[in-house]
N, C-alpha and C positions, 0 to 999 in steps of 0.2 A: 816606114817599117811597121809591119803588122804587130799588134799585141801578141803575146805568147799564146799559142793554141793549147788548151788543156789536154788535147788528144796526144800531144807530143810527149807527155809525161807529167802527171800530177797526182797528188793524193788529196783526199777529201776526208774530213772528220764527221762521221755520221753517228757518233757516240750517243747523241741525244735521242735517237730513234727508239721507239718501243720495241722491246725484245721479250718474246714469250717462248717457253719450252713446253711442249706437249709430251706427256708420257702415258703409259698404260697400254694394255694389250690391244685395245680397239682404236688406237690413235689414228692409224692410216685410214681405216674405213670411216671413222668419224669425220676427219678433216676433209676427205674426198666428198662427203655429203654437204660440205659447207662452202666449197670453193669452186670457181669456174674452170680451173685447170686440173690436170691429173697429177696428184702428188707423187705417183709412181715414176714420173719423169724427173723428179729431183734426185739428188744424190748427196753424199757427204762432201763431195768436192764441187758441186754445181747447184746453184739456187734456181728456183722456179718462181716466176711472177704469177700472181693470181688475184682474183677479186673475191670478196665476200659480199653477197648481195642480200637484199630483203626479198620478200615474196613478189614484189612488183618489179623486180629486176633492177632496182636502184642500188647504188653502192652503200655498203656499210664500212668497207675498208679496201685499200689496195695494199697487198702484202708481198713479201718474198719469203720463200720457204726453202730450207735445206735440211738434210738428214744427219742424225747421229746414230750410232748403233742401237740405242734404246730410246730415241726421242726424235721429235721434229722441232726444229728451230724456226721461229717466225719473227720477222722484223717489219715494222710499219711506222708511219709518221708518229712523231711524239704526241700529237694531239689525240691519238687513238688508244693511248695506254689504258685508260679505264673503259671507254666504250667497246673496244675490241675484246677485252677480257670478258666483259659482261655479255657481249653478243655470243661468244663461243660457249661460255658456261651455261647460258640459257638453254642451249640445245643438247647439253649432256644430261641424258635422262637415266637410262640403264646401262650406259656405256662405261667401260673401264678406261677412263681418260681423266688426266689431271692437267690443269693449266697453271704453270708457274711463271710468275713475273720475274724475269732475270735482267730487267733494264739496267739496274744499278751494278750488276755483276760484270758486265762486259762493255768494252768500247768497240766500235767498228770503224776501221780505216779502209777506205775504198781507194784502189790504185788503178790508174789508167796509164798505159804506156809500158815502158820497160819495168819489169818486176825488180824491186830493190833487194829481193831475196833475204828479207828479214825473217827471223823466226816468229812463228805465231802458232797457238794451239789449234787454230782452225783457219784454213784458207779455202775460199769458195769462189768459183768463177760465177760472175753475175753480170747481167746487162741492166744497168741503171740509167744510162744516158743514150741509149740507142746504139751502143757498141759494147763489146765485152771488156769487163774489168775484173778485178779481184778484190773480194772483201777479206780482210783479216780481222778475226774476232780475237780481241786481246783482253785478258783479265784486267779489271778496272784499276787495280793497284799498279799495274805495269804500263798504263796508258801514257803517262807523262814521259817515261823513259823511251818508249817506242816512238812516240810523236817526235821527240828530239832526234832520234835516229833517222826517221823519215825525212825530217827537215834538212838533214845533212846530205841526203841523197836525192830527194825528189822535191820538185816545186810544190808548195802548198796552195791549194785553191780554196780561199776562204769563202764565207757565206755569200758575199756579193759576186765573187767569181763563179761559184757553183750555180747561183740563180741565173746569172747571165748565160752560162753554158747550157743550163737546163732549157731555157727559153729558146736559145739558138737551135738546140736539138729537137725542140717541139715536144718535150716530155711533160705530161700533166702532173700536177702536184696537189696533194690533199690540202683542202682549204682554199684552193684557187680554182683550178680546172676540175678538181674532183671534190664533190660534196655528196651529201645524202640524197640530192635530187638528180644525180648524174647517172646516166646509163653508160656502161663501160664501152659499148660499141661506138657510141657517139663521141667518146673521149679517145678514140683511136687505140683502145686497149685490146681489140679483138685478136690481133695476130700474136701478141705476147702473152695474153692472159686467158684465152678461152679455148677449151678443147671440146669440139662438138661431138666427139666420139665417146667420151667418158660416160659414166653413169649419172644418175640424177643428182641434182643439188638444188638448194633453195634459190629460186629465181630463174631456173633453167627454162621454164615454159616461155617466158617473155623473150629471153635471148634467142631461143630456137625459132620463135615466130619472126623475129627480125631477120634471122638468117634466111628463112624461107621466102620472106617478102623481098629481101634485098634492098630495102629502103630505110633511110634514116631521115628523121625530120630535121636534124641539124647535125653539124660536125665541128670538130676542133680544127682550126686553121691558123696559119701565120698571117699577120697583118703588118704592113709597113706604110707609114704616112707618106703621101706624095709631096707634102710641103713640110717646112720646118714648123711643126706643131707638136704639142705634147698631149698624150692621152694617159689615162689611169685605169686601173681595174674598176669595172663597173660602168665605164663609158658605154653608152648605147650605140648600136650601129643601125644606120638607115640607108635606104637606096638613094641614088643620086637624083632620082626623079620624085615627084610628089607621091607619097604613100602614107596613109594614116597609121601605119603600124611598123614598129622597129623590127629589124630582121636579125638581131644578134647583139652580142655584148663582149667587151674586152674582159679577160680574166687575169692577165698578167701583162706588164709592160716594163721594159728596162732599156737603158742605153747599151747598145752593143759596140764595144770598142773595136771589134774586128770589122764590123760593117760601117761604123762611123755614123750611126743614127739610131733612133729609137726603134725597137721592134716589139711586137705584141703577139700574144696568143688570145684567141677568142672563139666563141661559138657563133657560127653563121648558119641561118636556116636556109633550106632549099626553097626556091631555085636560085638564090642569090649567092650560093657557095661555089660558084665556078672559079677555078684558078684564073687569076688576072682580073676578076670582077672589081669594079670600082664602087666603093661605098663611102658613106659619110659617118665619121665618128663624132657624135654630138654629146658634149659633157653637160652636166647639170646647169652650169653657168651660161650655156648657149654657145660656147666655143665650138666651132666646126673644123674638123681636120679631114681632108680627103685621104682615104686609105685604099690600099689594094690588097686583094686576097692572094696569099702565097701558099704553096704546098709546104709540107713539113718533112724533114727538117729544112731550115733556111739554107739556101745554096750560096756558099761563099766562094765559089769557083771564080778565079780571076781577080779576086780582091786581095 
């Protein structure tokens, strides 16, 4: 019997994520000059994924935005609480924009599958795992009560469950696949986070050049070991034949209950990034595990 699939109905607790509120008359124009997507596609009931870049087209943050009548709400990885606030405030010069940290004021519960129809001050449709779910923003003082109501109606996906599901779905995460050295196109964020028709933003020239050239030096892929062997984040990838240079590295690895073996995410350089390509994962201690390159998300059909 297969382990329970989170897509059949689960809730996730993302209360630890950084939460910011932007107010002021210039907030829409200002944030549109900072992000890769067009904030005008967001709404009060639907969130928009976007990236904040530096001038070299590398990531400063991966965020989700939704609207309120007089503000813009942003959530991001917990590690970005201070860096993202500082990054946004650095570019507020003569703009009427205020950045308020509301991380401690709200909890965020994410629901996939049937909606438990619980009351919440803000409900937002959002794609966090490669499929549509719903975020419920709850006042912090109500979080414990609402969490208990959720638990009575919907299966809870804890941190390990969420990490396993994330990797199965091929979703990059800040601090693992996403760092300040990451280009969003190479991290498979182009479709969800980049609008090539919007106005200028910081880092746009680099992203536009990549679009024109149609080439990526590397990309994010799934990897599965061909034998019973274990790999960890940071494990280097090498071709199966002699070559003096590594061709990629593992960013995340976890045991998949649904697949019944370890699966990984990692960056693979061209031309070694063909689906089905065989590589060697070589750990620092010299352990070698044959791995095969998979498209994302991992395909569990028939399992």
